[in-house]
SEZA-964021 format. One record per residue (C-alpha): x, y, z; residue number from 1. Coordinates in steps of 0.05 Angstrom, whole numbers. Example, Ala and Ser with C-alpha at 12.3 -4.5 7.8 and 13.67 -1.06 7.14 Angstrom:
REM residues 2
246|-90|156|1
273|-21|143|2
END
This chain:
REM residues 1167
-786|-983|471|1
-749|-959|412|2
-726|-894|443|3
-703|-930|504|4
-663|-978|458|5
-632|-919|417|6
-611|-889|488|7
-579|-947|510|8
-537|-952|445|9
-514|-885|455|10
-491|-901|528|11
-456|-963|496|12
-425|-920|443|13
-402|-866|493|14
-370|-918|539|15
-334|-952|480|16
-302|-886|465|17
-288|-859|528|18
-220|-892|537|19
-191|-862|471|20
-133|-820|479|21
-102|-763|427|22
-24|-770|421|23
10|-707|445|24
79|-673|440|25
103|-619|489|26
156|-567|475|27
181|-503|512|28
151|-445|479|29
184|-379|506|30
129|-327|496|31
176|-275|519|32
207|-281|450|33
151|-237|425|34
185|-177|458|35
239|-180|407|36
217|-170|337|37
278|-188|292|38
267|-153|220|39
305|-171|160|40
335|-111|122|41
319|-125|51|42
316|-55|15|43
390|-50|1|44
436|-91|-44|45
500|-128|-23|46
473|-140|48|47
440|-209|34|48
496|-254|48|49
549|-251|103|50
551|-187|143|51
613|-197|184|52
616|-130|228|53
575|-69|239|54
586|0|270|55
556|69|262|56
591|134|257|57
573|203|294|58
524|222|234|59
483|163|243|60
503|125|184|61
507|53|191|62
569|19|162|63
567|-57|148|64
626|-107|131|65
613|-158|79|66
652|-210|42|67
638|-166|-20|68
659|-101|8|69
642|-43|54|70
569|-21|55|71
541|45|85|72
469|53|93|73
416|105|117|74
341|108|118|75
336|112|40|76
397|89|7|77
460|53|8|78
534|65|-19|79
585|8|-29|80
660|14|-23|81
703|-36|-56|82
778|-48|-72|83
802|-13|-139|84
862|-33|-178|85
862|34|-210|86
861|82|-151|87
902|84|-86|88
842|114|-54|89
805|54|-43|90
798|-2|8|91
847|-54|24|92
807|-112|8|93
735|-133|-7|94
727|-186|48|95
716|-141|111|96
732|-172|176|97
723|-120|227|98
703|-46|229|99
717|4|290|100
700|79|292|101
745|129|322|102
702|185|336|103
759|230|356|104
793|234|294|105
730|212|254|106
768|149|228|107
735|86|205|108
783|30|216|109
770|-25|169|110
800|-94|174|111
803|-143|115|112
827|-210|94|113
884|-173|59|114
901|-118|103|115
878|-55|140|116
847|10|117|117
834|78|150|118
777|115|125|119
777|192|139|120
703|208|133|121
702|286|125|122
749|276|62|123
732|209|39|124
803|187|34|125
833|114|51|126
902|98|74|127
918|23|76|128
966|-16|118|129
991|-81|90|130
1035|-137|109|131
1087|-122|59|132
1165|-122|56|133
1164|-46|66|134
1118|-46|125|135
1125|-106|176|136
1087|-73|232|137
1025|-114|213|138
1045|-186|224|139
992|-212|177|140
943|-190|124|141
881|-223|156|142
856|-173|208|143
814|-208|265|144
802|-156|312|145
807|-79|320|146
796|-44|386|147
804|30|409|148
825|36|482|149
815|87|534|150
874|128|510|151
844|131|439|152
900|79|420|153
888|33|362|154
901|-40|375|155
896|-93|318|156
898|-170|322|157
915|-211|265|158
928|-290|257|159
1003|-274|275|160
1001|-230|334|161
983|-159|362|162
999|-89|335|163
991|-15|366|164
985|46|323|165
1038|97|338|166
1014|164|322|167
1083|196|311|168
1105|145|254|169
1037|137|231|170
1047|65|229|171
1038|2|275|172
1084|-20|324|173
1085|-98|340|174
1070|-118|412|175
1108|-183|433|176
1063|-229|473|177
1111|-255|526|178
1102|-262|602|179
1181|-268|609|180
1223|-222|567|181
1270|-285|560|182
1216|-326|524|183
1215|-338|453|184
1149|-308|417|185
1110|-355|377|186
1056|-331|323|187
991|-319|365|188
925|-316|332|189
887|-258|361|190
809|-265|364|191
783|-208|404|192
812|-147|448|193
779|-114|502|194
795|-65|564|195
769|-67|635|196
758|-6|676|197
827|-6|706|198
859|-1|637|199
878|-74|631|200
884|-98|558|201
850|-165|553|202
868|-205|489|203
833|-266|469|204
874|-317|430|205
868|-391|400|206
907|-412|463|207
874|-374|518|208
871|-303|547|209
930|-255|558|210
921|-192|602|211
967|-131|585|212
981|-67|623|213
1028|-16|596|214
1043|-57|533|215
1068|-114|576|216
1039|-183|589|217
1022|-191|666|218
980|-252|661|219
965|-311|616|220
908|-358|632|221
867|-414|594|222
788|-412|618|223
770|-472|581|224
781|-537|615|225
830|-586|582|226
794|-633|536|227
832|-666|479|228
769|-672|437|229
756|-598|430|230
791|-536|409|231
805|-483|462|232
798|-424|421|233
770|-360|453|234
723|-324|406|235
705|-262|443|236
703|-225|507|237
650|-181|539|238
660|-144|605|239
595|-140|643|240
624|-106|704|241
698|-97|730|242
694|-167|761|243
650|-200|712|244
667|-220|640|245
638|-265|591|246
677|-311|545|247
659|-338|479|248
691|-400|451|249
692|-441|390|250
666|-506|417|251
655|-500|494|252
595|-452|494|253
595|-386|538|254
637|-378|600|255
615|-330|658|256
681|-311|694|257
677|-282|766|258
747|-249|768|259
744|-238|843|260
727|-303|859|261
764|-333|801|262
706|-375|784|263
682|-400|714|264
607|-416|702|265
595|-451|635|266
530|-446|592|267
526|-495|535|268
480|-521|486|269
467|-582|532|270
458|-540|595|271
386|-543|628|272
396|-472|650|273
415|-440|584|274
398|-483|524|275
442|-442|479|276
427|-455|401|277
497|-472|397|278
563|-481|430|279
601|-438|377|280
598|-369|404|281
606|-321|345|282
589|-248|378|283
570|-218|446|284
538|-155|459|285
522|-119|529|286
463|-72|515|287
465|-2|536|288
411|-10|589|289
464|-62|616|290
407|-110|628|291
414|-151|569|292
474|-192|540|293
459|-213|467|294
492|-277|447|295
507|-292|376|296
517|-370|364|297
533|-412|302|298
461|-434|310|299
420|-374|328|300
408|-322|381|301
398|-321|454|302
390|-263|507|303
414|-267|577|304
373|-223|623|305
421|-200|679|306
368|-190|728|307
331|-248|721|308
399|-290|704|309
366|-334|652|310
371|-343|580|311
316|-331|529|312
325|-363|457|313
297|-324|401|314
267|-383|360|315
207|-348|325|316
251|-320|268|317
273|-371|218|318
322|-318|186|319
366|-315|252|320
365|-391|266|321
442|-396|235|322
507|-366|246|323
501|-299|279|324
571|-263|265|325
559|-192|284|326
520|-155|343|327
517|-77|345|328
480|-25|386|329
474|45|354|330
461|114|385|331
383|103|380|332
385|34|416|333
371|-6|353|334
404|-69|354|335
435|-96|290|336
446|-168|276|337
496|-191|223|338
485|-265|199|339
532|-309|160|340
487|-324|101|341
415|-296|113|342
433|-216|112|343
424|-159|161|344
370|-155|212|345
351|-106|266|346
313|-100|334|347
284|-34|347|348
262|-28|420|349
234|37|406|350
170|9|365|351
114|-34|385|352
136|-107|382|353
91|-150|343|354
118|-220|347|355
89|-271|301|356
91|-348|303|357
81|-377|234|358
41|-438|216|359
108|-470|195|360
143|-457|261|361
76|-488|298|362
67|-546|258|363
112|-580|207|364
52|-596|157|365
47|-520|153|366
-29|-523|153|367
-74|-460|160|368
-94|-439|229|369
-173|-429|239|370
-191|-422|312|371
-166|-390|375|372
-198|-389|445|373
-178|-381|515|374
-188|-437|562|375
-182|-442|637|376
-124|-402|672|377
-72|-387|627|378
-85|-433|572|379
-93|-414|496|380
-121|-461|449|381
-119|-457|374|382
-125|-511|317|383
-115|-534|247|384
-142|-589|212|385
-92|-639|242|386
-69|-609|305|387
-102|-581|366|388
-52|-532|401|389
-52|-520|476|390
-6|-458|495|391
8|-453|573|392
26|-382|575|393
52|-378|645|394
96|-445|639|395
118|-428|566|396
97|-499|544|397
62|-518|474|398
27|-580|472|399
7|-612|400|400
-55|-658|404|401
-59|-704|341|402
-134|-700|323|403
-125|-735|255|404
-160|-791|285|405
-221|-755|300|406
-219|-711|237|407
-210|-762|183|408
-255|-719|136|409
-209|-660|151|410
-269|-614|170|411
-254|-550|203|412
-228|-568|274|413
-264|-520|323|414
-238|-517|396|415
-299|-492|444|416
-289|-477|519|417
-347|-493|564|418
-338|-450|626|419
-395|-479|662|420
-361|-547|658|421
-292|-518|656|422
-279|-563|599|423
-254|-564|529|424
-294|-593|470|425
-273|-601|400|426
-321|-598|342|427
-304|-634|274|428
-366|-675|244|429
-380|-690|318|430
-365|-665|386|431
-305|-690|429|432
-302|-674|503|433
-223|-669|511|434
-196|-687|585|435
-132|-663|621|436
-98|-731|609|437
-111|-727|532|438
-168|-779|537|439
-232|-759|498|440
-309|-776|496|441
-345|-775|430|442
-415|-740|432|443
-453|-750|373|444
-488|-689|341|445
-560|-698|330|446
-578|-736|271|447
-622|-680|238|448
-557|-635|234|449
-502|-681|233|450
-491|-677|164|451
-475|-605|164|452
-411|-567|155|453
-394|-524|216|454
-359|-456|214|455
-358|-439|291|456
-384|-459|357|457
-397|-428|427|458
-422|-448|493|459
-463|-400|532|460
-465|-393|607|461
-524|-440|615|462
-485|-496|580|463
-524|-489|514|464
-482|-504|447|465
-493|-455|395|466
-469|-485|328|467
-454|-440|267|468
-468|-479|198|469
-436|-457|132|470
-502|-457|96|471
-565|-471|139|472
-556|-415|199|473
-546|-427|271|474
-569|-481|314|475
-576|-482|393|476
-565|-548|429|477
-594|-560|500|478
-540|-570|554|479
-547|-650|543|480
-523|-633|475|481
-575|-682|449|482
-628|-639|422|483
-635|-578|376|484
-676|-524|417|485
-671|-468|369|486
-653|-449|304|487
-641|-384|267|488
-641|-389|186|489
-586|-347|162|490
-525|-339|121|491
-454|-363|148|492
-437|-332|218|493
-366|-314|226|494
-371|-287|298|495
-408|-306|359|496
-402|-285|434|497
-443|-280|499|498
-443|-205|514|499
-483|-205|578|500
-510|-255|626|501
-572|-266|580|502
-551|-246|507|503
-513|-278|454|504
-493|-237|392|505
-481|-265|323|506
-453|-234|256|507
-475|-254|192|508
-468|-227|118|509
-550|-222|121|510
-560|-193|187|511
-531|-184|265|512
-572|-220|315|513
-580|-205|390|514
-612|-270|417|515
-638|-282|491|516
-609|-351|514|517
-669|-360|559|518
-732|-341|512|519
-696|-342|449|520
-726|-274|431|521
-682|-245|376|522
-669|-169|355|523
-643|-164|285|524
-598|-105|258|525
-602|-94|186|526
-589|-40|140|527
-664|-25|137|528
-683|-16|210|529
-615|16|242|530
-588|85|230|531
-516|95|206|532
-497|22|203|533
-451|12|144|534
-447|-65|144|535
-487|-117|182|536
-433|-168|190|537
-408|-160|265|538
-342|-189|274|539
-326|-168|347|540
-356|-135|407|541
-330|-99|470|542
-364|-55|522|543
-316|-10|556|544
-309|19|627|545
-356|80|603|546
-407|32|577|547
-388|52|505|548
-405|-7|459|549
-351|-19|404|550
-361|-67|344|551
-317|-89|287|552
-352|-103|224|553
-339|-115|151|554
-356|-43|138|555
-306|-12|193|556
-312|6|267|557
-384|15|290|558
-400|47|359|559
-471|31|385|560
-497|99|410|561
-566|74|432|562
-606|18|458|563
-603|-46|415|564
-677|-43|406|565
-673|23|369|566
-603|20|339|567
-560|80|321|568
-488|74|301|569
-431|122|291|570
-378|93|248|571
-306|100|222|572
-289|74|156|573
-234|81|100|574
-258|153|96|575
-240|170|166|576
-168|136|155|577
-176|63|163|578
-133|23|118|579
-186|-27|102|580
-261|-33|120|581
-257|-111|138|582
-235|-111|208|583
-249|-154|268|584
-246|-140|340|585
-240|-101|382|586
-195|-124|440|587
-171|-69|494|588
-105|-55|517|589
-83|-27|583|590
-74|43|555|591
-146|53|534|592
-135|38|463|593
-178|-13|422|594
-141|-64|371|595
-171|-92|310|596
-140|-144|262|597
-164|-135|188|598
-146|-155|121|599
-88|-108|118|600
-49|-115|182|601
-70|-96|255|602
-100|-27|275|603
-98|11|340|604
-157|56|352|605
-158|112|405|606
-231|124|421|607
-220|190|451|608
-177|224|399|609
-208|180|344|610
-133|170|318|611
-120|107|277|612
-49|75|274|613
-35|16|227|614
12|-38|236|615
22|-74|165|616
72|-127|146|617
134|-79|151|618
115|-70|230|619
111|-145|237|620
39|-159|231|621
8|-214|178|622
-27|-187|118|623
-91|-219|139|624
-126|-242|196|625
-187|-285|208|626
-256|-259|231|627
-268|-263|306|628
-203|-299|321|629
-173|-258|375|630
-157|-263|453|631
-122|-243|514|632
-78|-283|561|633
-73|-272|637|634
-11|-229|627|635
-52|-184|583|636
-14|-207|520|637
-59|-194|456|638
-69|-250|405|639
-94|-244|334|640
-101|-306|292|641
-92|-313|215|642
-90|-372|165|643
-12|-359|162|644
-1|-354|239|645
-12|-319|303|646
12|-245|320|647
24|-233|394|648
30|-168|425|649
62|-159|497|650
30|-93|522|651
100|-77|556|652
128|-63|487|653
72|-15|459|654
111|46|441|655
80|112|445|656
140|162|441|657
196|139|395|658
269|178|404|659
279|233|359|660
312|219|293|661
368|266|265|662
372|293|199|663
438|293|152|664
452|342|98|665
486|294|52|666
506|330|-10|667
499|397|-53|668
490|390|-131|669
508|438|-182|670
507|437|-257|671
574|413|-288|672
602|425|-353|673
565|369|-379|674
498|403|-360|675
485|348|-312|676
480|359|-237|677
540|329|-195|678
559|331|-130|679
605|387|-107|680
648|342|-69|681
666|309|-141|682
676|375|-172|683
714|412|-119|684
788|421|-125|685
844|399|-81|686
861|462|-35|687
931|475|-8|688
951|403|-21|689
899|374|23|690
834|341|3|691
772|388|22|692
719|364|70|693
656|335|39|694
584|371|47|695
563|329|106|696
623|354|149|697
622|427|128|698
587|486|160|699
583|526|95|700
596|520|23|701
615|572|-25|702
590|562|-101|703
616|596|-163|704
579|650|-197|705
557|599|-255|706
524|555|-202|707
458|595|-187|708
420|530|-197|709
436|482|-139|710
403|426|-103|711
409|402|-33|712
399|333|-13|713
382|305|53|714
367|241|94|715
362|206|160|716
397|149|191|717
361|79|181|718
303|75|236|719
260|19|198|720
202|66|187|721
232|113|133|722
164|108|87|723
129|157|137|724
187|203|149|725
168|277|127|726
220|332|115|727
211|406|122|728
266|452|93|729
274|528|80|730
326|571|51|731
333|628|104|732
352|694|62|733
302|674|1|734
246|645|37|735
231|637|109|736
167|589|99|737
181|520|109|738
171|468|49|739
150|400|59|740
172|338|23|741
169|261|31|742
226|210|39|743
219|195|-33|744
241|262|-56|745
295|288|-7|746
319|346|-45|747
309|420|-50|748
328|456|-116|749
335|530|-118|750
348|576|-187|751
361|641|-206|752
385|665|-136|753
421|731|-125|754
491|724|-103|755
494|730|-26|756
494|687|35|757
440|635|53|758
423|588|103|759
393|523|84|760
353|491|145|761
320|423|148|762
288|377|197|763
242|318|197|764
184|283|232|765
177|206|244|766
116|166|240|767
92|185|308|768
102|263|283|769
160|269|330|770
205|322|304|771
285|318|297|772
329|370|310|773
346|415|253|774
411|414|210|775
436|473|176|776
489|494|122|777
511|564|102|778
515|571|25|779
551|631|-7|780
535|649|-76|781
590|684|-108|782
578|742|-155|783
599|749|-229|784
657|803|-233|785
603|848|-263|786
559|840|-198|787
618|860|-150|788
625|930|-119|789
690|946|-149|790
663|931|-222|791
600|971|-206|792
639|1029|-178|793
687|1031|-241|794
623|1027|-290|795
593|1086|-251|796
657|1129|-261|797
660|1110|-333|798
591|1127|-342|799
602|1192|-312|800
656|1209|-360|801
615|1188|-418|802
556|1226|-396|803
583|1293|-406|804
613|1277|-475|805
545|1243|-491|806
509|1308|-465|807
546|1350|-517|808
534|1299|-575|809
461|1293|-549|810
444|1367|-557|811
469|1367|-627|812
434|1305|-647|813
372|1333|-615|814
370|1388|-659|815
380|1342|-720|816
328|1295|-694|817
275|1346|-684|818
285|1371|-756|819
278|1296|-781|820
216|1283|-737|821
183|1346|-765|822
189|1314|-834|823
165|1245|-811|824
105|1275|-781|825
89|1315|-842|826
97|1247|-879|827
57|1212|-829|828
3|1265|-836|829
1|1256|-912|830
-7|1183|-901|831
-66|1189|-857|832
-100|1235|-903|833
-84|1188|-960|834
-115|1131|-921|835
-173|1176|-902|836
-180|1196|-977|837
-180|1124|-996|838
-226|1103|-948|839
-281|1154|-966|840
-270|1145|-1043|841
-270|1065|-1049|842
-323|1048|-996|843
-376|1088|-1040|844
-352|1054|-1105|845
-408|999|-1124|846
-372|971|-1185|847
-311|922|-1183|848
-278|953|-1242|849
-283|1020|-1216|850
-258|992|-1143|851
-193|962|-1178|852
-177|1026|-1215|853
-185|1069|-1152|854
-144|1026|-1111|855
-85|1029|-1160|856
-83|1103|-1164|857
-90|1114|-1093|858
-35|1068|-1071|859
12|1090|-1123|860
12|1157|-1088|861
44|1126|-1024|862
79|1061|-1050|863
119|1042|-1117|864
79|980|-1144|865
63|949|-1205|866
3|909|-1200|867
-66|918|-1159|868
-118|871|-1164|869
-183|847|-1128|870
-206|775|-1134|871
-276|755|-1116|872
-290|684|-1091|873
-341|644|-1133|874
-358|585|-1087|875
-405|555|-1136|876
-350|543|-1188|877
-287|542|-1137|878
-257|600|-1171|879
-224|664|-1152|880
-247|716|-1210|881
-203|782|-1226|882
-242|832|-1260|883
-204|893|-1289|884
-139|882|-1249|885
-89|939|-1267|886
-14|929|-1281|887
33|983|-1297|888
-28|1031|-1302|889
-68|988|-1349|890
-128|944|-1342|891
-116|874|-1350|892
-173|828|-1381|893
-218|790|-1333|894
-186|724|-1311|895
-201|671|-1261|896
-157|625|-1213|897
-177|556|-1192|898
-182|542|-1119|899
-118|502|-1120|900
-80|514|-1055|901
-17|480|-1082|902
-7|519|-1142|903
-46|586|-1133|904
-28|641|-1086|905
-96|670|-1087|906
-130|603|-1074|907
-78|594|-1012|908
-101|661|-986|909
-176|658|-994|910
-179|583|-967|911
-136|588|-908|912
-154|664|-891|913
-84|682|-883|914
-35|733|-912|915
19|716|-964|916
77|760|-961|917
135|746|-1012|918
198|788|-1013|919
223|753|-1074|920
192|701|-1122|921
227|641|-1090|922
187|657|-1025|923
126|624|-1059|924
153|559|-1044|925
136|574|-970|926
62|570|-988|927
59|529|-1052|928
86|459|-1070|929
74|459|-1146|930
89|506|-1203|931
41|559|-1221|932
-6|537|-1275|933
-16|600|-1312|934
15|669|-1306|935
-23|732|-1323|936
18|794|-1338|937
97|802|-1319|938
131|764|-1264|939
133|801|-1197|940
179|791|-1142|941
148|825|-1084|942
78|796|-1073|943
26|808|-1022|944
-43|774|-1017|945
-90|796|-965|946
-161|760|-952|947
-220|798|-952|948
-281|777|-912|949
-353|801|-901|950
-382|831|-840|951
-405|763|-822|952
-340|734|-832|953
-357|696|-901|954
-301|692|-950|955
-307|748|-1005|956
-240|741|-1039|957
-171|772|-1031|958
-134|834|-1055|959
-69|833|-1084|960
-10|883|-1091|961
57|866|-1127|962
122|898|-1144|963
174|879|-1193|964
228|898|-1141|965
256|849|-1090|966
242|868|-1015|967
194|922|-1039|968
155|925|-980|969
169|948|-908|970
130|932|-849|971
104|997|-845|972
81|985|-916|973
49|925|-897|974
10|958|-838|975
-13|1010|-896|976
-34|952|-939|977
-74|919|-887|978
-107|985|-874|979
-125|991|-946|980
-150|916|-947|981
-194|934|-892|982
-230|991|-928|983
-229|946|-994|984
-271|888|-949|985
-322|940|-941|986
-327|963|-1008|987
-328|899|-1041|988
-381|876|-991|989
-421|935|-1011|990
-409|921|-1088|991
-432|850|-1080|992
-492|870|-1042|993
-509|922|-1091|994
-505|874|-1150|995
-545|823|-1111|996
-600|873|-1097|997
-599|898|-1169|998
-604|822|-1194|999
-664|806|-1149|1000
-702|873|-1166|1001
-694|855|-1246|1002
-712|780|-1238|1003
-776|744|-1238|1004
-776|698|-1172|1005
-816|639|-1207|1006
-785|634|-1270|1007
-720|665|-1258|1008
-727|702|-1323|1009
-724|780|-1328|1010
-786|813|-1299|1011
-822|871|-1330|1012
-778|924|-1305|1013
-713|892|-1329|1014
-751|881|-1397|1015
-773|955|-1403|1016
-705|980|-1380|1017
-663|933|-1430|1018
-715|951|-1488|1019
-712|1024|-1482|1020
-633|1017|-1485|1021
-639|968|-1544|1022
-689|1019|-1579|1023
-641|1076|-1567|1024
-587|1036|-1604|1025
-632|1015|-1655|1026
-652|1090|-1671|1027
-580|1106|-1688|1028
-580|1044|-1737|1029
-619|1013|-1793|1030
-628|947|-1761|1031
-700|915|-1752|1032
-721|894|-1680|1033
-784|859|-1663|1034
-825|852|-1599|1035
-880|799|-1585|1036
-922|777|-1526|1037
-950|704|-1511|1038
-1006|680|-1467|1039
-1010|608|-1444|1040
-1078|581|-1473|1041
-1139|564|-1423|1042
-1085|573|-1362|1043
-1142|596|-1315|1044
-1181|534|-1331|1045
-1114|494|-1314|1046
-1104|530|-1251|1047
-1177|520|-1226|1048
-1171|446|-1246|1049
-1105|428|-1217|1050
-1089|485|-1165|1051
-1037|539|-1169|1052
-978|496|-1154|1053
-988|458|-1220|1054
-996|524|-1254|1055
-931|547|-1222|1056
-895|484|-1248|1057
-926|494|-1317|1058
-901|572|-1319|1059
-831|550|-1301|1060
-827|492|-1355|1061
-856|540|-1410|1062
-805|592|-1390|1063
-747|538|-1397|1064
-780|516|-1469|1065
-784|590|-1498|1066
-715|604|-1469|1067
-685|543|-1504|1068
-720|557|-1570|1069
-691|627|-1579|1070
-623|654|-1591|1071
-574|681|-1541|1072
-584|753|-1558|1073
-658|751|-1556|1074
-692|774|-1490|1075
-752|742|-1461|1076
-783|763|-1398|1077
-845|750|-1354|1078
-894|802|-1364|1079
-947|777|-1318|1080
-992|722|-1298|1081
-987|671|-1358|1082
-958|726|-1407|1083
-888|728|-1435|1084
-858|782|-1476|1085
-801|780|-1526|1086
-747|825|-1559|1087
-712|800|-1618|1088
-659|845|-1640|1089
-634|851|-1714|1090
-699|813|-1733|1091
-756|836|-1778|1092
-830|810|-1761|1093
-822|755|-1816|1094
-758|728|-1776|1095
-792|737|-1712|1096
-854|696|-1732|1097
-806|638|-1753|1098
-770|640|-1688|1099
-833|642|-1648|1100
-865|587|-1690|1101
-812|547|-1666|1102
-819|562|-1592|1103
-897|546|-1607|1104
-887|482|-1632|1105
-834|461|-1581|1106
-884|475|-1528|1107
-941|437|-1569|1108
-900|375|-1565|1109
-889|375|-1489|1110
-924|330|-1446|1111
-939|353|-1379|1112
-957|305|-1319|1113
-1002|337|-1268|1114
-1033|300|-1212|1115
-1017|230|-1250|1116
-1053|261|-1310|1117
-1019|280|-1380|1118
-1039|340|-1418|1119
-1011|385|-1471|1120
-1005|458|-1460|1121
-1006|509|-1519|1122
-991|585|-1530|1123
-1013|641|-1576|1124
-965|696|-1596|1125
-979|768|-1623|1126
-916|803|-1657|1127
-898|875|-1679|1128
-839|898|-1714|1129
-814|966|-1685|1130
-819|1032|-1718|1131
-784|1100|-1701|1132
-825|1148|-1655|1133
-860|1087|-1621|1134
-847|1078|-1545|1135
-842|1007|-1516|1136
-908|1009|-1485|1137
-941|1022|-1552|1138
-903|965|-1587|1139
-927|922|-1533|1140
-996|941|-1540|1141
-994|927|-1613|1142
-967|856|-1603|1143
-1023|852|-1549|1144
-1077|865|-1600|1145
-1047|810|-1649|1146
-1044|763|-1592|1147
-1122|772|-1581|1148
-1132|762|-1652|1149
-1101|695|-1651|1150
-1139|677|-1589|1151
-1201|692|-1627|1152
-1181|651|-1688|1153
-1173|591|-1645|1154
-1109|597|-1603|1155
-1046|561|-1611|1156
-1014|607|-1668|1157
-974|661|-1683|1158
-1005|729|-1708|1159
-962|789|-1736|1160
-988|865|-1730|1161
-957|930|-1763|1162
-950|998|-1727|1163
-1013|1020|-1762|1164
-1050|965|-1729|1165
-1062|924|-1788|1166
-1050|848|-1782|1167
END
């Protein structure tokens, strides 16, 4: 019962809403306007306001007249010409009104508000014609029209009449506009001048049209019907054929005049067959194909198709929705459009036309667009939050449905086409069935999903509705739309489409799903179960005629190369040339290409050649498009929707082979006197009283000898795709290989070329790789006078004359030279022998004293020196010690220099390991920053310090050689001294090593006292001295008491510590001249010079007591150590061994007497 009641309520609710209607608004929407992409020119300064007249020259430069001067542009740069009060070579005025190019003479005729100028392009020179007292040929300064007739005669029209240029007088002649010669001529404002095929000159004026033949008026008529409320001004003329002329007016629109039938057909803003943007016609242009007439009005642009005989208003570009004051078609078929206040624009028919309808154009609210689908027949449906749009592509009508009443919460409005019912549905929160009469039925979404937010929806062929939510996955409603019959829990799905009679495909961030619409069996594609897939989020699906399956994804283009059950993919991403990986599509065109939209414009992919072409903002595309939002209409136009608008491509405009561009060699730059590169045009001199042609108009150029460094600049005419232009150039005669450069660096630079004739050649390729024809210029580099043939011949003759005299002179000099050479060889041989002697001598010396002395005597044999010294580096004390240096043959006492690199040359040399070479005393400032602290010996002028290092590169010290003379040493002397320094390094290294070995062999390793060998050697030496004198000498031996027990108790490590401390105590207790040594084990021996046995006992008793008082801490235990001494005084004829034996006997006596005492024994053995 409850179910029945609920059903009844639903039916009642449906009936209550069935009669509701959406308000609509329908307007004409000419889709053919997408064939004309009008692009603004924004890269150049000075073109952003009024562009009143446009023309191009033979080179391809575009000349634009503005209210602030004349502007010349190419593909990459612009040049502005303005009036100068300081130079006669300037334009007549800055407000440019008309420009015409006279190709036969390469003149640019420039009309201004204050006169006329003629500009000669090859020489860049101006000549002005003004309305002055001296020249009355121009009746007024404001030039309104300029025309060059079939006979190459120049005509100008001003506000006060018509004038013709007379070549013989180089001035203008006034042409009276009178039908009868008896009439009085009145001032006539000339608006335009044209000529028909028979040679008649048609002159448009503010009062009508006058026709001239042979400089006389043959007809005068007014094509505008009399109307007291309007001005009858003719603004322009255009001959479509000999018998058909279009007449532009100021207030009466456009008139088509059939001359043969004398019939005038008006087209106005109010006409149903034209709908001109404005009745004020500002400019007219017949395309070179002669099938289009471009009409510029005060309110925008319209195109008349001569075959269809209908007008097409170009409404889809806001920047041309105002005064169109100039229209011009250049040699490449590009149509240039000058506006009154919105700058310069162009239409390039050679490029693919991407027409874009902005959201602001489609809706005054300017809301982001969300969804686009194709409905029945020619309908294209799209939406934003507030409006549902129906575009009838065949009828060129756009209907706007106000959906605000059914979308109060401003949910995403999703149009859905049900092909089974042939009906449109709209999904907001609920569903709405939209009928053709704007009425709608509301269909409540099932309660369990009614509160969800929807991202997209699609009907399948069974009438089942697939709803894609933003957070809970995908839901399928049965055809009655009342029941959820299937759900796929997943992330948000941006794309869904039925790909065959039984399969739906869904793309999500989590996976892609292929779902059977009958059984709901689902095949999932994710990164784990697929091969080659880069991103699982499918954003488009297409199966081509060859059964190749293509998909757009958020990871690039994917081709499914297997069955969907065992998926394998072949991919194209950024690595293969895509501008971005985030793409959607594809949609095929008629040429076999696949089109994708992306987050960086549109992409065209050739599946056969695997090539990629990008169309970015500069090409007319949007910067960002929405996932899955693309379609195609019955005329095969391609539609891509993004938040900011809709891009439409009419496939008839897809361009594959744009015309060749051309290259212009624009300048040659050389170094000027200011060392800057300047144009040769600016630096060239006037030749024979006439200006020389600029580089652009010369086949060759000669550069002076000093211009061996020059640069050649080149460019191309403006084509709109200059960023992708690539240039190739070479200099024949120097390098035949082509070099490549981009449009950003259009310059080739050459340096240090030989004089001669070279040919510079350059060509370019456009974005499609189409090469231009090449341009070349011959460059002649003049030689310096000394590089000319006559100069070289003169030099040869002079040289031949000098050769004979030189020969005689040379024979005599050779004899003298041979004698000198023999002497030098002898001297060199002596030097070599000297070095060999020095090497053999000093490397065998093992004492530094001897080394210094030997060096002094050896070096003085070859050089006149005063000082030789060897400094030994002492790192422990930071000193350089000089032992036995020699000055003027005498040995200096040993002295040391501190390692102060700011005040001592020796320290600087050793520290930095670099030579010090001073030729005078003042040169020391090159090395030192403070005054020398101490000076040894006399002051020297020429000083050399050379570092000495060991075999292992460690610092040993330095050698110094000094002279009291200034500049005492030549470079050869320095080489000689360096060689000696090398020998000295070896000798000093040997000496130091010898002393170290000697020290080790005479020292006890544990106590650092002299060992037995050292003691015996020094004792014998002391005894030999004592034998020659009467001074007593005593010897003693000491033994540590109970040392064996200590070793056994505390270990040998503790015993070693005791030995070391006992040695230090004994050493500190004795005099400096006394000798103490370790005899072996725990025994120590003593030699006390100049001391008898009594004195020795006193001294050693002191040592014994010092030891007795010392406390030793061994393994956390304190103990005391004692020692027993035995003393014997030396007597003649006893050896050192015998003396020590006697002392040892005294020692054992002390041991037996209780230890820790000093015992004395005589040489007879008595104690």
